[in-house]
N, C-alpha and C positions, 0 to 999 in steps of 0.2 A: 447184590441187591442194593447196596449203598450207592453204587455208581448209577444204577437205573433210577433209583429214587431221586438222586440229585438231578439227573437229566429231566425227569418228569416235572420236578419243581421248577426248573429253569424254563421249561416250555410254558407252564402255567403262569409264571411271572411275566414272561414276554407277552403272552396273550392278554393278561390283565392290563398291562401297560398300553397295548394297542387299543383295547376297548376304551380305556380312560381317555386316550388321545382323541379317538373318534368322537366320544361323547362331548369332550370339550369343544371340538370343532363344530359339531352339530348344534350345540347350545349357543355358540357365538354367532352363528349365521342368522338365526331369528332375531337376535338383539340388533345386529347391524341392519337387517331389513326393517326392523321397527324404527330405528333412528332415521333411516332414509324415508320411511313413510311419514314420520313426524315432520321431517324437513320439507316434505311436499305440501304440508298444510299451510294456511295463511299465517301471517305474523300475529294475528289476534288470538291464535290458539294458545291457551295457557296450560294445556295438559302436560304431564310429566313426559319428557322425551329424552333426557340425558344429554350428554355431550358437553363441550366446553367452547366458550367464546373468549379469545384472548384479545383484549382491547388495550392499545397503547395510548394512554391518556395524555393530553397536551397541557392540562391546567392543574398545576400543583395545588392551587388553593381549594380544589374540590375533591382531592384524593380521598379524604375520609368519607365524604358523601357517597362516593362510588363504592366504598366498602359496604355501606348500608344498602345501596342499590343491589349489589351483588348478592347479599344475603336474602333480600326480598325476592329477587329474580329466581334464585335457587328454590325458595319455598314455593313459589307459584308455578314454576315450569319444570323444575328438576334439572335445569341447565346451569352449569357452573360458569360464572362470569369471572374471568381472571383479568384483573386490572393492574397494569404496570404504569407508573407515572414518571414521566421524564422530569428531571430537575429543570428549574427555570432557565430558559435560554439554551437548552441542550436537546430540544426535541428532534431536530433533523439528524444530529449526531447519533442519538439513541435509536432512532428509527433505522438508520443505516446499519447499526450493529445488530438490532433485533431481527430485521427482515432477512438477514443472511442465515439465521439459525433454522434448524429443522422444525422447531416449534415456534414459528414466526407469528407475529400479530395477524389476526384475520381482520380486525377492525382497527383502523388508524385514522389519522387526520392529515388533510392537505390544507394549505392556507389560501387556495384560490388557483387561478390559471398558472401562476408561476410554480406553485407546489405541484400541480398536475404535470407540468412539463418535466419536473424532476422525477416523478414517480409514475409516469404513464404506464410503464411495463407492469406495474403492480395494482393498477386501478381497474376494477371490474366495472362493467356497464350496469348502472343502477336504475335505468329507466323503467324496468318492469317491477321494481320493488314496491311494496305497499306504502312505505314511507314517502317515496317520491310522489306517488299519486295524490298525497294529501298536502304537498308543499303549496302554500298559499300563493306565492309568487315564483313561478318556475324560472323566471329570468335570473333569480338569485343563484341557481345551480351552476356548477362548473360543467360546461358542455363542450363537446367537439363533434361537429356534424349532428347526427341524430343520437349520439351517445351522451349519457349522463354519468359523470365520473366523480362528482362530489356533491353531496346534499348538505346545505347549510342547516345546522341544528340550533342556532341561536342568532337573534338579531341583537346587537349591542350598540352602545353609544358611549362616547367619552367627551369630556370637555373640562372646564374648570369647575370643580365642586366648591361651593361656598357655604359658609355658615351664616344664614340670614340674620341670626340674633346679633352677631358681631357687626354685620353690615348696618343693621338698624341703629346700633349703638354709635357707629361712626357717623351716619347721616344726621344724628341728633346733636353732634358736636358743633360748636360755633366755628364757622369758617369751613365746614365740610364742602368739598368740591362737587358733590352730587347730593340729591335728596332722595333718590331711590335707585334700585337696580335697573329700572327701565331706562335710565339715562346712560347706563354703561353699555353702549352698543357698538363701540369701535375701540381700536387700540389706544388712540390718543386719550380718550376719556379714562379708559382702564388704567393706563400708565399714570395719569395725573392723580387719580384716586388712590392707587396702590402706594405711590411714593408719599402722598400726604398721610396715609394710614401708617406707614413706616415711621414717619416723623412723630406720630401721635400714638405709637404702639403702647406706651406705658399707660396712657389714658384708656386705651381699649383693653388692657390686660392681656396682651398677646406678646409672644417672643418674636414674631415676624408675621408678615401678611401671608406669605406662602410657606407651606411645609417644606422641609428639606428636599432638594432635588437629588434623588437617589442615583448616584453615578457609580456605585460599587459594581464591579464587573458581574454580569448576570442579573443585575437589578436595574439596569438602565433602559429597559425597553420602553418606558413611557416617553423617552426623549429621542432615542435613535430610531424608533419605529413610529410611535403614535404622534409625537410632536412633528417629526420630519414629514409625516403624511400631509400636513396642512400645506406647506409650500409645494410639495409634489402634486397634490390635488389641483392647485391652481396652474401649475406648469402643464399638466395633462389637459386641463380645460382650455387654457389659452392657446395651446398649440394643436388643439383638435386631435389628440392622440387616441387611438383605439386600445383600450386596456387589454383586449384579447389578442392584440398583435404583438407577439414576443419580439419581433424585429424592431419595433418602435422603442423598446426599452433596453437596447444594447448600451445606451449611455444616457446620462442626464446632464442638463445644463446647470441644475441647481440655481436657476435664474432668480428665485425668490429667497435666496440665502439670507439677505438682509432682513427679511420679514421673520425668518426663523430666529435670527439673532435678536431681533426686537423683543420677542416674548421670552426667549431663553435668558437674556440679560435681566429682564424684569423679575423672572423667577429667582435667579441666583443672588441678585443684589437686594432683594427684599424678603429674605428668607429667615427662618428660625436659627440658622447656623451660618457661619462664614463660608464663602465659596471654596476655600482651601480644604474644608473638612468634608466635602460632599462625596469624596471617594470611599468613605467608610459608611455611608448611609444606605439603608435598604428601603424597599417599598413599605415594609411593616413599620419602620421608624417613622416614615413620612405620614402614614395613615394614623399612627398612634398620636402624633403631634396634633393632627386635626381633631381627632376624637377627644383629646384632653383639653381642647380649647386653646392650645398654644399658638395656633395659626387660624387664619380666617378663610384661606383658600388652599386647594390642592388639585393638581391635574390628575384625573383618573377616570375610570368608567363606571357604569351602573353596577358592575359586579362588586364595587368597593363598599357598598352599604354593609355587607357582612363583616368586612374588616373594621369598619367604623364602629358598628354596634357591638362587636365582639370584644372591644378593648376594655380591659378592667379599668373602672373609673371614668368611663365615657360620660361626657357632660353635654354632648350635642343631641338636641331633640330631633326626632325624625322630621317634624314639620319644618325645621329650619335648614334641612339639607336639600340643596337645589343645584342645578346646572347653569353655567354660563358658557357661551361659545368661546373658543380660543381665538381671540382677535390678534392679528399680527401686523395690521396696518395696510391691508389690501384695499384697493378702491371698491366701494360698494359693500363693504363687509357688514354694514348695518343690517343687511338682509341675510347674513350668514347664520346658519344654525350650528348645532353641535355636530360632531362626527358620528355618522350612523352607518352601520354595515356589519360585516362579519369576516373573520379569517378562519372560521371554524367550520370545516366541511368533513362530514363522514366519508371515508373511502373504505372499500372492502377489497382485501387482497385477492387479486385475480389468480395468484399462484396457489392459493389454498384449494382444497378439495371442494367440489360443489356442495357437499353436505355442510362443511364448515362455513362456506359463504352464506348458505341459507340460514344457518343458526345465527350468524351475525346480523343478517337482514331482519330476522325475527326479533332479535333483541332490540334493535333501534326502533322498530315499529312498536314493540311493547312499551318502551320507555316513553314514547310520545303519543300513545293511544289508550293504554290501560289506565284505570283510575289510580292504581298504585304508582305507575311510572310518571304520570302527569303530576301527581302530588310531589314527587321528588323534583321534577323539573321546575315547578313553580315555587314551591316552598323552601326547598333546600338548595338546589343549584341556582335558583332565582333567575332562570333564563326567560327571556321573552321568546317564545317558540314561534317559528314562522309556519305553523301548520294549522289547517282548518279543523283539526281534532280538538282544539282548545276553544272554549267559550270565553266571553269577556270576563266572566267571574273566575276563570282559571288562570288569568294573567297575573303576574307579580304585582303586589300592592306596596312594595317598599318605596321609600321616597324618591330614590334615584330612578327606579323603573318608571314611576309615575311622571317624573320630570322628563325622562326620555320620551315616553309615549306622547306627552304634551307637545314636545318639540316636533316629533314625527307628524303630528296631526296639524301643525301650523303651516298651512300652504303659502303663507306670506314669506316664509324663509326657505332658503335652499340648504340642503344637508351637504356636509363635506363627506364625500364617499371614502370608503376604506381602500384607498389606492395603494397603500403600502403592501398589498398583496403582490405588487410587481417588483418589490425590492429584490435584488438578485440573490441574496443568500444571508444566512446567519453570520457568516464571517464578515460580510460587508457591514452588517448592523453592529457587530462587536467592535470592529475597527473604528467606525464612526463614533460609537459611544466612548471609546477610549480617547479619541481626539477631543470630544466634548469635555471630558474630565480634565484633560491637559489645558484646555482653554479656560475652564473654571478655575484651575489652579494657577493660571497665569504663565504657563510654560509653553503655550502655543498661541500664535496670532490667529485672528478669525480668518484672514485670507488663506492661511495654511490649512485650517479646518475645512474650508470650502473646497480647496483644491484636492485635499485627501478624499473627501466625500465623492467628488467627481471621478477621481482616478480609481478608487476602490470599486465604485459601481461598475466602471468599464471593465476592470479586470475580472470581477466576479460574474458579470453578465455574459462574458464572452469565453468562459471556460468550456 
C-alpha cells in the first residue's frame, strides 16, 4: 500500500506541475499579444502598455532630468524608460560596448551623416514614425535615398556668451575702444577691446575677460569640436564641399588654422588663469567663473544658461546674458552670426525587435507632443524643439534661447552651420584637444598642432 500510495502521489504532483506550466504559458500569451496591440497604436496613446525602452543618453548635463522624465512616462503609459548616460566624451565608446550586449539600447544618438556611416547597420528607417511627420524642416534629418535614419531633437546654438553689465561698465570707462556691443562685429575690434579690458580688469572687477579654457581631457569639447567647427565651416564653404559626401572628407587642409589660432590665443591670453593651468580646468569651472562675475565672456551654447543660473552665489542677471558670434578674422565676418545647428539625432536600433522599436518611437513622440513631455523639453531640458507640435508660447524663454532665436531670425546675417558632424572620430577630437593643451602649455608649436590635426583627420577618416 505504501508503494502504491507513493506512486499515486508522484503522478498527482507531476500532473499538477504540468497544469501549472500550461497555465503560466497561457497567461503569458495574452500579455504578449496585449503588448503587441499597444505597440500598434499611435505614439500619442498614453494608455498603460508595459514594456521597456532603453535609451543611451548623450548629454551628461541632463541625466537627472531624464530620471524625472522616466518617472512621468511610467506614470502616464506604464512603460519603463531605462536611461543610461555616457560620460562626457565617451559616447561612441559606450555605445560600442552597450550595443553588443543582449540588452542593447533601443534608442540612441548619432551626430549626423558621419555618425550614420558608423552605425548604419543599427539605424532603422524612421520615415514612417509619428515624430518625423512633425519635423518642421525635414532637410535637417539624416537621410539616405528615401530613408530617414536620424531625427534631430533639438536646434542649438553657440558663440561667445557675454555679461552685458560688465561690458557696459567697460564702455563707460575713459579711453574705451568701443561704445557698444554693436561695434564689435569682427575679430580686429574684438581683439582690441578684449586686450584693453585685460589691461583694465581691476577697474572692471574681473579676474580675466574670458573664463578659463577647459583643456582637461574629456572637458575640451568646446575647442576641439565647437571652436574647430568655425574654420572647417569656411573651408567647406569656400571649397564647395557637399557635407553628405563622405569621400569629400577623407582629409582636411585646415586652411584657416591661423584664424583658429587668432581666437584661441585671445581666449588663453586674456583669461582668469594662466595658460599653463588650463589642463586642470573643467567646463563647470569655466561656467562658475562667469556666473560669479569673475569673467566677462565665455564660449558655450544656449544650454549653458542652466549651468550659469544654477551656480551658488550667481551674480549675473538673466537680462545681461547674451551671445556674440565667434569672430576669427575671416573676410566679411561682419555678416557672420553664431553657430546654429544640431549634432543630436534620435536613432532607433534596427536590430531590436519590432515591438521594442515601436516602444522607442512612441516614447520620443510622447516627449515632443504630450503636454507633460513638452513641458520637460521646454522648461527642464531647455531645448528649442524643431517640431510643429510646439507653439511659440512653448519655446524656451531663458536669455540664451531668446538670444539664439533672435540671431536665427536675423536674415541679414549668415549662420555658421554645425559642420563638425563630419569630424572623423572621437579619437581625432581627443588627439587634437591634447595638442591644443600642449600648445597652451608652451610645449608644442602651432605649426606642429596644425600638422597633427591634418594627419590625425586623415588617419581616422580612412580607417
